[in-house]
KEKE-3310 file (N, C-alpha, C; in steps of 0.2 Angstrom, whole numbers, plus 5000, padded with zeros to 4 digits):
npx = (6363:6363:6355:6364:6376:6376:6376:6388:6397:6393:6387:6374:6358:6351:6337:6337:6345:6338:6326:6331:6337:6326:6318:6326:6326:6313:6313:6325:6325:6313:6300:6299:6311:6321:6317:6320:6334:6337:6332:6341:6354:6352:6355:6368:6381:6389:6381:6379:6392:6402:6395:6395:6408:6412:6405:6410:6423:6422:6429:6432:6421:6417:6414:6422:6413:6407:6418:6422:6410:6411:6423:6418:6409:6417:6425:6414:6411:6423:6423:6413:6418:6416:6422:6422:6418:6409:6392:6381:6368:6371:6380:6373:6362:6369:6379:6377:6365:6364:6365:6376:6387:6393:6405:6400:6384:6376:6380:6376:6362:6361:6365:6355:6343:6346:6346:6332:6327:6332:6326:6312:6311:6315:6305:6293:6294:6301:6295:6285:6286:6296:6304:6322:6326:6314:6314:6325:6322:6312:6319:6328:6319:6314:6325:6326:6314:6315:6326:6320:6311:6318:6326:6316:6312:6323:6324:6328:6341:6348:6344:6351:6364:6366:6364:6358:6348:6347:6343:6348:6348:6356:6353:6361:6360:6349:6348:6342:6349:6358:6372:6389:6398:6391:6384:6370:6366:6373:6380:6384:6392:6392:6397:6398:6410:6406:6412:6420:6412:6416:6432:6443:6452:6469:6471:6460:6461:6472:6467:6456:6458:6461:6450:6441:6438:6430:6419:6419:6413:6412:6401:6397:6384:6378:6363:6356:6344:6340:6337:6337:6354:6364:6369:6367:6380:6383:6380:6382:6388:6386:6396:6404:6408:6409:6398:6402:6416:6418:6412:6422:6432:6431:6435:6431:6423:6416:6401:6390:6373:6362:6345:6333:6322:6310:6302:6291:6282:6291:6290:6298:6310:6328:6338:6344:6359:6376:6390:6407:6413:6426:6428:6422:6423:6432:6421:6423:6427:6418:6401:6391:6389:6391:6379:6379:6392:6406:6399:6389:6375:6366:6366:6376:6387:6387:6390:6403:6409:6408:6416:6428:6439:6453:6449:6438:6438:6440:6436:6445:6439:6423:6422:6432:6425:6415:6422:6428:6418:6414:6425:6433:6422:6407:6399:6386:6380:6377:6365:6359:6365:6364:6365:6369:6369:6373:6372:6366:6358:6365:6362:6362:6376:6383:6378:6384:6398:6398:6395:6407:6416:6411:6415:6428:6428:6420:6429:6439:6434:6424:6407:6399:6390:6373:6369:6363:6353:6335:6328:6324:6314:6324:6335:6335:6332:6341:6333:6327:6318:6320)
npy = (5473:5489:5505:5514:5509:5510:5524:5527:5521:5526:5539:5540:5534:5517:5517:5530:5527:5517:5523:5534:5527:5520:5530:5535:5524:5524:5535:5536:5524:5522:5519:5531:5538:5529:5529:5542:5542:5532:5537:5547:5541:5534:5542:5542:5533:5525:5522:5530:5530:5540:5547:5536:5534:5547:5546:5535:5540:5548:5547:5552:5556:5544:5533:5521:5510:5512:5511:5498:5492:5495:5488:5475:5475:5476:5464:5455:5457:5453:5440:5435:5436:5447:5459:5474:5490:5496:5501:5515:5513:5502:5508:5518:5510:5500:5507:5522:5523:5520:5528:5526:5524:5536:5548:5559:5561:5573:5577:5566:5568:5580:5576:5566:5575:5583:5574:5570:5583:5586:5576:5578:5591:5589:5580:5586:5600:5603:5597:5605:5620:5633:5648:5650:5657:5656:5642:5640:5646:5638:5626:5630:5632:5619:5612:5619:5615:5601:5600:5605:5595:5583:5587:5589:5575:5570:5575:5572:5568:5579:5589:5584:5585:5598:5603:5610:5609:5617:5629:5644:5662:5677:5694:5704:5715:5727:5728:5720:5714:5702:5693:5700:5690:5681:5671:5662:5659:5659:5647:5643:5630:5627:5619:5614:5603:5588:5577:5562:5546:5530:5537:5541:5527:5524:5517:5521:5534:5534:5529:5536:5549:5563:5571:5585:5596:5612:5616:5627:5630:5639:5641:5643:5644:5643:5644:5634:5630:5616:5605:5588:5583:5593:5609:5627:5638:5650:5663:5681:5696:5713:5722:5716:5704:5686:5677:5664:5666:5675:5668:5658:5666:5667:5666:5654:5638:5637:5633:5626:5623:5612:5612:5601:5606:5613:5622:5613:5601:5590:5575:5566:5572:5573:5572:5588:5593:5595:5604:5608:5624:5624:5612:5613:5615:5629:5643:5650:5640:5630:5633:5626:5614:5597:5590:5579:5574:5572:5577:5578:5573:5585:5582:5573:5581:5590:5581:5578:5591:5593:5582:5585:5590:5595:5602:5609:5622:5627:5637:5646:5653:5660:5673:5673:5664:5672:5682:5675:5673:5686:5694:5704:5708:5719:5723:5728:5720:5707:5697:5688:5676:5659:5649:5633:5623:5618:5626:5637:5652:5657:5666:5678:5678:5678:5690:5699:5696:5700:5714:5718:5715:5722:5735:5735:5730:5739:5750:5746:5742:5750:5752:5744:5749:5747:5739:5728:5719:5719:5704:5689:5674:5666:5672:5674:5684:5686:5685:5675:5674:5672)
npz = (5630:5639:5639:5645:5642:5628:5627:5632:5623:5610:5612:5610:5615:5616:5613:5606:5595:5588:5585:5577:5567:5562:5557:5547:5538:5534:5526:5518:5512:5506:5493:5485:5488:5483:5470:5466:5467:5458:5446:5444:5444:5432:5422:5418:5410:5418:5429:5441:5446:5450:5460:5470:5471:5477:5489:5495:5497:5508:5522:5534:5541:5547:5560:5572:5571:5559:5551:5552:5547:5534:5530:5532:5522:5510:5512:5510:5496:5491:5494:5487:5475:5467:5457:5461:5467:5481:5478:5476:5482:5491:5500:5506:5512:5520:5527:5529:5533:5547:5562:5571:5563:5560:5566:5572:5577:5574:5561:5554:5555:5548:5536:5532:5533:5522:5512:5512:5509:5496:5488:5490:5484:5471:5466:5469:5467:5455:5443:5436:5426:5431:5437:5440:5452:5459:5461:5468:5480:5484:5486:5496:5507:5508:5513:5525:5531:5532:5541:5552:5555:5557:5567:5577:5578:5584:5596:5610:5610:5604:5613:5625:5621:5619:5606:5590:5575:5561:5548:5546:5542:5535:5531:5519:5512:5505:5492:5477:5467:5457:5463:5462:5460:5453:5459:5464:5477:5493:5505:5521:5530:5546:5559:5575:5582:5589:5602:5597:5599:5604:5610:5596:5588:5585:5573:5565:5564:5556:5544:5541:5545:5556:5568:5562:5569:5574:5560:5547:5532:5518:5504:5487:5476:5459:5452:5439:5427:5417:5403:5396:5394:5397:5402:5399:5402:5398:5401:5399:5405:5400:5404:5414:5409:5407:5417:5422:5423:5433:5443:5446:5451:5465:5483:5489:5488:5473:5464:5451:5453:5447:5441:5435:5424:5413:5399:5396:5406:5417:5421:5429:5437:5439:5454:5462:5455:5459:5453:5453:5448:5444:5437:5425:5408:5400:5397:5385:5377:5378:5378:5385:5398:5404:5413:5422:5423:5432:5443:5458:5468:5478:5493:5494:5490:5501:5511:5507:5509:5522:5527:5521:5509:5498:5487:5492:5500:5517:5531:5545:5554:5558:5554:5544:5535:5530:5524:5514:5505:5503:5499:5487:5481:5479:5494:5492:5482:5486:5492:5502:5515:5518:5533:5538:5552:5569:5580:5592:5588:5577:5566:5573:5577:5565:5560:5569:5566:5553:5554:5559:5549:5538:5537:5534:5522:5515:5515:5507:5494:5482:5479:5465:5451:5450:5437:5431:5419:5418:5426:5416:5412:5409:5415:5430:5445:5461:5472:5483:5493:5507)
capx = (6367:6358:6355:6370:6382:6376:6378:6396:6400:6391:6384:6367:6355:6348:6331:6338:6348:6333:6322:6334:6338:6319:6316:6330:6324:6307:6314:6330:6324:6306:6300:6300:6318:6324:6315:6323:6341:6338:6331:6347:6360:6351:6357:6375:6383:6392:6375:6381:6399:6405:6392:6397:6415:6412:6402:6415:6429:6421:6431:6433:6415:6415:6416:6425:6408:6406:6424:6421:6405:6414:6427:6414:6406:6423:6426:6409:6412:6429:6421:6408:6422:6414:6427:6419:6417:6402:6388:6378:6363:6374:6383:6367:6358:6373:6383:6375:6358:6365:6369:6382:6392:6396:6408:6396:6377:6373:6382:6372:6356:6361:6365:6348:6339:6348:6343:6325:6325:6333:6321:6306:6312:6315:6299:6287:6295:6304:6291:6282:6290:6297:6311:6328:6325:6309:6316:6330:6318:6308:6324:6330:6314:6314:6330:6324:6308:6317:6330:6316:6307:6323:6327:6310:6312:6329:6325:6331:6349:6350:6344:6356:6371:6366:6365:6352:6349:6343:6345:6348:6350:6357:6352:6367:6359:6342:6348:6340:6353:6362:6379:6394:6401:6387:6381:6363:6365:6379:6378:6390:6391:6394:6396:6402:6411:6404:6417:6418:6411:6421:6437:6445:6458:6475:6470:6454:6464:6477:6464:6451:6460:6460:6444:6442:6437:6424:6419:6416:6414:6408:6400:6393:6380:6374:6358:6354:6339:6342:6333:6342:6360:6368:6366:6370:6383:6387:6378:6388:6386:6389:6402:6408:6410:6405:6396:6407:6423:6417:6411:6428:6437:6430:6440:6428:6421:6410:6398:6384:6368:6357:6338:6330:6316:6310:6295:6286:6282:6295:6287:6302:6316:6333:6340:6348:6366:6381:6396:6411:6414:6433:6428:6419:6428:6431:6415:6425:6428:6411:6396:6387:6393:6387:6376:6380:6399:6410:6394:6386:6369:6367:6367:6383:6391:6387:6394:6410:6411:6409:6422:6434:6444:6457:6445:6432:6442:6436:6439:6447:6434:6416:6424:6435:6420:6411:6427:6429:6412:6413:6431:6434:6415:6404:6394:6379:6378:6376:6358:6358:6369:6361:6370:6367:6373:6370:6374:6360:6359:6370:6360:6365:6383:6385:6377:6389:6404:6397:6396:6414:6419:6409:6419:6434:6426:6418:6435:6444:6430:6419:6401:6398:6383:6368:6368:6361:6347:6330:6329:6319:6313:6331:6340:6332:6335:6343:6329:6323:6312:6321)
capy = (5480:5493:5512:5517:5507:5513:5531:5527:5519:5530:5545:5539:5528:5512:5520:5535:5524:5513:5528:5538:5522:5518:5536:5535:5519:5526:5541:5535:5517:5522:5519:5537:5540:5525:5531:5548:5540:5528:5542:5551:5537:5531:5547:5541:5526:5521:5521:5534:5528:5546:5548:5531:5536:5552:5544:5531:5544:5552:5542:5556:5556:5538:5531:5515:5506:5513:5509:5490:5490:5496:5483:5469:5475:5474:5457:5451:5458:5449:5433:5434:5437:5453:5464:5480:5494:5497:5506:5521:5510:5498:5512:5521:5505:5497:5511:5528:5523:5519:5534:5524:5524:5542:5550:5564:5560:5579:5576:5561:5571:5585:5572:5564:5580:5585:5569:5571:5589:5586:5571:5581:5596:5586:5577:5591:5607:5603:5595:5611:5625:5639:5652:5648:5660:5653:5635:5640:5648:5632:5621:5632:5631:5612:5611:5622:5611:5594:5601:5606:5589:5579:5590:5587:5568:5568:5580:5570:5568:5586:5593:5582:5587:5606:5604:5611:5607:5622:5633:5651:5666:5684:5699:5708:5721:5728:5728:5714:5712:5696:5695:5701:5683:5677:5665:5663:5659:5657:5643:5642:5625:5629:5613:5613:5596:5584:5573:5556:5541:5531:5541:5537:5523:5526:5514:5524:5541:5533:5528:5542:5556:5566:5575:5592:5602:5616:5617:5633:5629:5643:5638:5647:5640:5647:5639:5633:5625:5612:5599:5584:5581:5598:5616:5632:5642:5656:5670:5686:5703:5718:5726:5712:5698:5680:5675:5659:5668:5678:5663:5655:5670:5668:5662:5648:5633:5639:5628:5626:5618:5611:5609:5598:5610:5616:5624:5608:5598:5585:5571:5563:5576:5571:5576:5593:5591:5600:5603:5613:5627:5622:5606:5614:5618:5637:5645:5652:5634:5626:5637:5621:5609:5591:5590:5573:5573:5575:5580:5574:5576:5590:5579:5570:5586:5592:5576:5579:5597:5591:5577:5589:5589:5600:5606:5613:5626:5628:5643:5645:5656:5663:5679:5671:5661:5677:5685:5671:5674:5693:5697:5706:5710:5724:5720:5729:5716:5701:5698:5684:5670:5654:5645:5627:5622:5615:5630:5642:5659:5658:5672:5684:5678:5680:5697:5703:5696:5704:5721:5720:5714:5726:5742:5733:5729:5746:5754:5744:5741:5754:5748:5744:5752:5741:5739:5722:5720:5715:5697:5686:5668:5662:5676:5676:5688:5682:5686:5669:5675:5669)
capz = (5631:5641:5637:5648:5638:5622:5628:5633:5617:5604:5613:5609:5619:5612:5610:5601:5589:5585:5583:5571:5561:5559:5553:5541:5534:5531:5521:5513:5508:5503:5486:5483:5488:5479:5463:5464:5466:5452:5441:5444:5441:5425:5417:5416:5408:5424:5434:5447:5449:5452:5467:5474:5473:5482:5496:5498:5499:5514:5528:5540:5545:5549:5567:5572:5569:5552:5548:5552:5543:5527:5529:5531:5515:5505:5512:5507:5489:5489:5495:5482:5469:5463:5456:5460:5473:5484:5474:5480:5486:5496:5505:5510:5516:5525:5531:5530:5537:5554:5565:5575:5558:5560:5572:5575:5575:5571:5554:5552:5555:5543:5529:5531:5531:5515:5507:5511:5506:5489:5485:5490:5480:5464:5464:5470:5464:5448:5437:5433:5424:5435:5436:5444:5458:5463:5463:5473:5486:5487:5489:5503:5512:5509:5518:5532:5534:5534:5547:5558:5556:5559:5574:5582:5579:5588:5602:5616:5609:5603:5620:5630:5619:5617:5598:5586:5568:5558:5543:5548:5536:5537:5526:5518:5508:5502:5484:5475:5461:5457:5466:5457:5459:5448:5462:5466:5484:5497:5511:5526:5534:5553:5563:5581:5583:5595:5603:5594:5605:5609:5607:5590:5589:5580:5566:5562:5562:5550:5538:5540:5547:5563:5568:5559:5574:5571:5553:5544:5525:5514:5497:5482:5471:5454:5449:5432:5424:5411:5400:5393:5398:5397:5404:5396:5407:5394:5402:5399:5406:5395:5407:5419:5406:5408:5424:5423:5425:5439:5448:5447:5455:5472:5487:5492:5483:5469:5460:5448:5455:5441:5442:5429:5424:5407:5397:5397:5412:5417:5427:5434:5437:5443:5460:5460:5454:5460:5449:5454:5442:5442:5433:5419:5403:5400:5393:5378:5373:5377:5381:5389:5402:5405:5420:5426:5422:5437:5447:5464:5470:5483:5499:5494:5490:5508:5515:5505:5512:5530:5527:5520:5504:5496:5482:5495:5505:5523:5535:5552:5559:5555:5550:5538:5530:5527:5520:5508:5501:5501:5497:5480:5478:5483:5498:5490:5477:5489:5496:5508:5516:5523:5537:5540:5557:5575:5586:5593:5587:5571:5563:5577:5578:5559:5559:5572:5562:5547:5555:5560:5543:5533:5537:5531:5514:5512:5515:5501:5488:5480:5476:5458:5449:5449:5430:5428:5415:5422:5425:5413:5414:5409:5419:5436:5450:5466:5478:5484:5498:5513)
cpx = (6362:6359:6362:6376:6382:6378:6385:6399:6399:6388:6377:6364:6352:6342:6332:6341:6343:6328:6325:6335:6331:6317:6320:6328:6318:6307:6319:6328:6316:6306:6301:6307:6322:6323:6319:6331:6342:6337:6337:6353:6359:6353:6364:6376:6385:6387:6377:6387:6402:6402:6395:6404:6416:6410:6408:6422:6428:6422:6431:6427:6413:6418:6419:6420:6407:6412:6424:6416:6407:6419:6423:6411:6411:6424:6421:6409:6418:6427:6417:6411:6419:6419:6425:6419:6410:6398:6384:6372:6366:6377:6378:6364:6363:6377:6380:6368:6359:6368:6375:6388:6396:6399:6404:6388:6374:6375:6377:6365:6356:6361:6358:6343:6340:6345:6336:6323:6326:6328:6314:6306:6311:6308:6293:6288:6297:6300:6288:6287:6290:6304:6316:6327:6320:6310:6321:6327:6315:6313:6327:6325:6313:6319:6329:6319:6311:6322:6326:6313:6312:6325:6322:6310:6318:6330:6329:6339:6351:6349:6349:6363:6371:6367:6358:6353:6344:6347:6343:6349:6352:6356:6359:6366:6352:6342:6347:6344:6356:6369:6384:6398:6397:6383:6374:6362:6372:6376:6385:6388:6395:6393:6401:6403:6409:6410:6415:6417:6411:6427:6440:6452:6463:6474:6465:6457:6469:6473:6459:6453:6458:6453:6445:6442:6431:6425:6415:6418:6409:6407:6396:6390:6377:6369:6357:6349:6342:6337:6338:6348:6365:6365:6370:6373:6386:6384:6383:6385:6390:6396:6407:6410:6406:6404:6401:6413:6423:6416:6417:6433:6436:6435:6437:6426:6415:6407:6392:6379:6363:6350:6335:6323:6316:6303:6290:6287:6287:6293:6292:6309:6321:6334:6344:6355:6371:6388:6401:6413:6421:6433:6424:6424:6427:6425:6417:6426:6422:6406:6391:6392:6388:6385:6378:6387:6402:6406:6392:6380:6370:6369:6374:6388:6392:6391:6402:6413:6412:6415:6428:6438:6447:6453:6439:6435:6437:6440:6441:6442:6428:6418:6427:6430:6417:6416:6428:6424:6412:6419:6431:6427:6412:6399:6387:6376:6376:6369:6358:6363:6365:6366:6366:6371:6369:6371:6368:6362:6364:6368:6363:6373:6386:6384:6382:6396:6404:6398:6404:6418:6417:6413:6425:6433:6424:6424:6440:6440:6425:6413:6401:6391:6379:6365:6366:6354:6342:6330:6323:6318:6320:6336:6336:6336:6337:6339:6325:6319:6314:6320)
cpy = (5485:5500:5515:5515:5510:5521:5532:5526:5524:5537:5546:5533:5523:5514:5525:5532:5520:5518:5532:5533:5520:5524:5536:5530:5521:5531:5538:5529:5517:5521:5525:5539:5535:5527:5537:5547:5537:5532:5546:5547:5535:5536:5546:5534:5522:5521:5524:5532:5534:5547:5543:5532:5542:5550:5540:5534:5548:5547:5546:5556:5550:5537:5524:5510:5506:5510:5501:5488:5490:5490:5476:5469:5473:5467:5453:5451:5453:5442:5430:5434:5442:5458:5471:5484:5494:5502:5510:5518:5506:5503:5516:5516:5502:5501:5518:5528:5522:5525:5532:5523:5530:5544:5555:5563:5567:5579:5571:5564:5576:5581:5569:5569:5583:5580:5569:5577:5589:5581:5575:5587:5594:5584:5581:5598:5607:5601:5601:5617:5631:5642:5649:5651:5657:5646:5635:5642:5642:5626:5623:5631:5623:5610:5613:5617:5604:5595:5601:5599:5584:5581:5588:5580:5566:5573:5578:5570:5575:5590:5591:5584:5595:5607:5607:5608:5612:5626:5640:5656:5673:5688:5703:5714:5721:5728:5721:5711:5705:5697:5696:5694:5679:5671:5667:5663:5657:5653:5642:5636:5627:5624:5613:5605:5593:5578:5566:5551:5534:5535:5537:5533:5526:5524:5518:5531:5540:5532:5534:5549:5558:5570:5582:5597:5606:5617:5623:5632:5634:5641:5643:5643:5645:5642:5640:5628:5622:5607:5595:5582:5587:5604:5621:5637:5648:5663:5675:5693:5708:5721:5721:5705:5692:5679:5669:5661:5671:5673:5659:5659:5671:5664:5656:5644:5636:5634:5630:5621:5618:5608:5607:5602:5614:5619:5619:5604:5592:5580:5568:5566:5572:5575:5582:5591:5596:5599:5609:5617:5626:5616:5607:5617:5625:5638:5647:5646:5630:5630:5632:5616:5603:5591:5585:5571:5576:5579:5575:5577:5580:5587:5576:5575:5589:5588:5577:5586:5596:5587:5581:5587:5595:5605:5610:5616:5627:5635:5642:5648:5658:5669:5678:5668:5667:5681:5682:5672:5682:5697:5698:5708:5716:5721:5722:5724:5709:5702:5694:5678:5665:5650:5639:5624:5619:5619:5635:5649:5661:5664:5678:5684:5680:5688:5701:5702:5700:5712:5723:5720:5719:5733:5741:5733:5735:5751:5753:5743:5746:5750:5749:5746:5746:5742:5733:5723:5716:5708:5694:5679:5664:5666:5678:5680:5683:5682:5680:5669:5672:5674)
cpz = (5633:5638:5639:5644:5631:5622:5629:5627:5611:5605:5612:5613:5614:5609:5605:5594:5585:5582:5577:5565:5558:5554:5546:5536:5530:5526:5516:5509:5506:5496:5482:5483:5484:5472:5461:5463:5459:5446:5440:5441:5434:5420:5414:5414:5413:5430:5441:5450:5452:5459:5472:5476:5478:5489:5499:5501:5506:5520:5534:5545:5548:5556:5566:5569:5562:5548:5547:5548:5535:5526:5528:5524:5510:5506:5509:5499:5487:5489:5489:5475:5464:5463:5455:5467:5475:5479:5479:5485:5492:5502:5509:5514:5521:5529:5533:5534:5544:5557:5569:5570:5558:5566:5576:5573:5572:5564:5551:5551:5549:5536:5527:5529:5524:5510:5506:5507:5498:5485:5485:5485:5473:5462:5465:5467:5457:5442:5433:5431:5429:5434:5441:5451:5463:5465:5468:5480:5489:5489:5495:5508:5513:5514:5525:5535:5536:5540:5553:5560:5559:5566:5579:5583:5583:5594:5608:5615:5608:5610:5625:5628:5617:5610:5596:5579:5564:5552:5545:5541:5539:5530:5525:5515:5506:5495:5482:5469:5462:5459:5460:5455:5454:5452:5464:5474:5487:5503:5515:5530:5541:5558:5569:5582:5590:5596:5601:5600:5601:5606:5601:5591:5584:5573:5562:5560:5556:5544:5536:5541:5554:5562:5565:5564:5571:5564:5551:5536:5521:5507:5493:5477:5466:5451:5442:5430:5418:5409:5396:5397:5399:5399:5401:5402:5403:5395:5402:5400:5402:5398:5411:5415:5408:5415:5426:5426:5431:5445:5450:5451:5462:5476:5490:5486:5479:5464:5456:5451:5450:5443:5435:5428:5417:5405:5398:5403:5411:5423:5432:5434:5441:5449:5458:5461:5455:5456:5450:5447:5439:5437:5427:5414:5402:5395:5386:5374:5372:5381:5386:5393:5403:5412:5425:5426:5428:5442:5453:5465:5477:5490:5499:5494:5497:5512:5513:5508:5519:5531:5526:5515:5501:5492:5485:5501:5511:5526:5542:5557:5555:5551:5543:5532:5527:5522:5513:5503:5498:5498:5489:5477:5482:5487:5496:5485:5480:5493:5503:5509:5520:5527:5540:5546:5563:5581:5586:5591:5582:5567:5566:5577:5571:5557:5563:5569:5556:5548:5556:5553:5537:5532:5533:5523:5511:5511:5509:5495:5487:5477:5469:5457:5448:5441:5427:5424:5419:5421:5420:5415:5414:5413:5425:5441:5456:5472:5479:5490:5505:5518)
residu = (UNK:UNK:UNK:UNK:UNK:UNK:UNK:UNK:UNK:UNK:UNK:UNK:UNK:UNK:UNK:UNK:UNK:UNK:UNK:UNK:UNK:UNK:UNK:UNK:UNK:UNK:UNK:UNK:UNK:UNK:UNK:UNK:UNK:UNK:UNK:UNK:UNK:UNK:UNK:UNK:UNK:UNK:UNK:UNK:UNK:UNK:UNK:UNK:UNK:UNK:UNK:UNK:UNK:UNK:UNK:UNK:UNK:UNK:UNK:UNK:UNK:UNK:UNK:UNK:UNK:UNK:UNK:UNK:UNK:UNK:UNK:UNK:UNK:UNK:UNK:UNK:UNK:UNK:UNK:UNK:UNK:UNK:UNK:UNK:UNK:UNK:UNK:UNK:UNK:UNK:UNK:UNK:UNK:UNK:UNK:UNK:UNK:UNK:UNK:UNK:UNK:UNK:UNK:UNK:UNK:UNK:UNK:UNK:UNK:UNK:UNK:UNK:UNK:UNK:UNK:UNK:UNK:UNK:UNK:UNK:UNK:UNK:UNK:UNK:UNK:UNK:UNK:UNK:UNK:UNK:UNK:UNK:UNK:UNK:UNK:UNK:UNK:UNK:UNK:UNK:UNK:UNK:UNK:UNK:UNK:UNK:UNK:UNK:UNK:UNK:UNK:UNK:UNK:UNK:UNK:UNK:UNK:UNK:UNK:UNK:UNK:UNK:UNK:UNK:UNK:UNK:UNK:UNK:UNK:UNK:UNK:UNK:UNK:UNK:UNK:UNK:UNK:UNK:UNK:UNK:UNK:UNK:UNK:UNK:UNK:UNK:UNK:UNK:UNK:UNK:UNK:UNK:UNK:UNK:UNK:UNK:UNK:UNK:UNK:UNK:UNK:UNK:UNK:UNK:UNK:UNK:UNK:UNK:UNK:UNK:UNK:UNK:UNK:UNK:UNK:UNK:UNK:UNK:UNK:UNK:UNK:UNK:UNK:UNK:UNK:UNK:UNK:UNK:UNK:UNK:UNK:UNK:UNK:UNK:UNK:UNK:UNK:UNK:UNK:UNK:UNK:UNK:UNK:UNK:UNK:UNK:UNK:UNK:UNK:UNK:UNK:UNK:UNK:UNK:UNK:UNK:UNK:UNK:UNK:UNK:UNK:UNK:UNK:UNK:UNK:UNK:UNK:UNK:UNK:UNK:UNK:UNK:UNK:UNK:UNK:UNK:UNK:UNK:UNK:UNK:UNK:UNK:UNK:UNK:UNK:UNK:UNK:UNK:UNK:UNK:UNK:UNK:UNK:UNK:UNK:UNK:UNK:UNK:UNK:UNK:UNK:UNK:UNK:UNK:UNK:UNK:UNK:UNK:UNK:UNK:UNK:UNK:UNK:UNK:UNK:UNK:UNK:UNK:UNK:UNK:UNK:UNK:UNK:UNK:UNK:UNK:UNK:UNK:UNK:UNK:UNK:UNK:UNK:UNK:UNK:UNK:UNK:UNK:UNK:UNK:UNK:UNK:UNK:UNK:UNK:UNK:UNK:UNK:UNK:UNK:UNK:UNK:UNK:UNK:UNK:UNK:UNK:UNK:UNK:UNK:UNK:UNK:UNK:UNK:UNK:UNK:UNK:UNK:UNK:UNK:UNK:UNK:UNK:UNK:UNK:UNK:UNK:UNK:UNK:UNK:UNK:UNK:UNK:UNK:UNK:UNK)
# end
């Protein structure tokens, strides 16, 4: 089969497929990557079953080729009389490693960039003691760097399809205080859909769902360092109450992101774990939450957000995405929003949308006083240096 046929069937040439798959294998299947995943799954009695379940549930991102690969995996398990579902490693190696398994190769690139970023962050940044804001800054820069590296390695495909792969950001205020929502950083997934190659068959749409169209998913993350198996979420402001309660009042998906980091060096930290605030017990009931219970590693959570689930609300427009983050809070208390996407000039596009939205917010909400206490090692500021 020549390159023209591969372009027609997958939107990728044979050379591009081989190059991308080889690079994915070098990173996702390296000893370093396998160790980081094993070191994460071993923290739970079910050995990462929640992550495997989350990955397996992401059917909308699959192409017809990916759909058949999954069917083949399930048939093999049945023939071997193994009464179990696919595990995380099997799904990564047999399905997610191959770019033709995805409806949109750009989504495949974003996922692999996120996997590399979380691995490097966990193994390089988390062992030594650091503040939450510093760790968040390093994590954001890790994502920025891996996006640039994967984009450079996939330049022929991205140029031909007029796609990018980058992390942009916009300044919202010069005020350095933590957001009123209690979130350490906001991230908007902004992904222009590429037409599936080949066009989706009715049976795939029936199982995986129709294409989402352009994706605008606003996400809030509150960073928490932890040691052991649980993290303290009981931070309380003297005037605004529990940070936890403010985080749950936002219009978009709000989450805790946990970094394994403490006063003493941790040689083998787990991957950054994401847990929706809605899945935590009320802070008045329990001041701590289990880090690995009902949680997913960061790259799996992004894959879920791109795939689309009811618990991760999306927006219809970029203006709506901004509004879901900024609604009901003072614009003075939000510092920056990162945008992860495949469209050129997203920082300028969002700045223009923000200008239009800001006047509406200012007319409805008066700024709150900056009465936050100075941050300590346990209560970092939100300035992560983007």
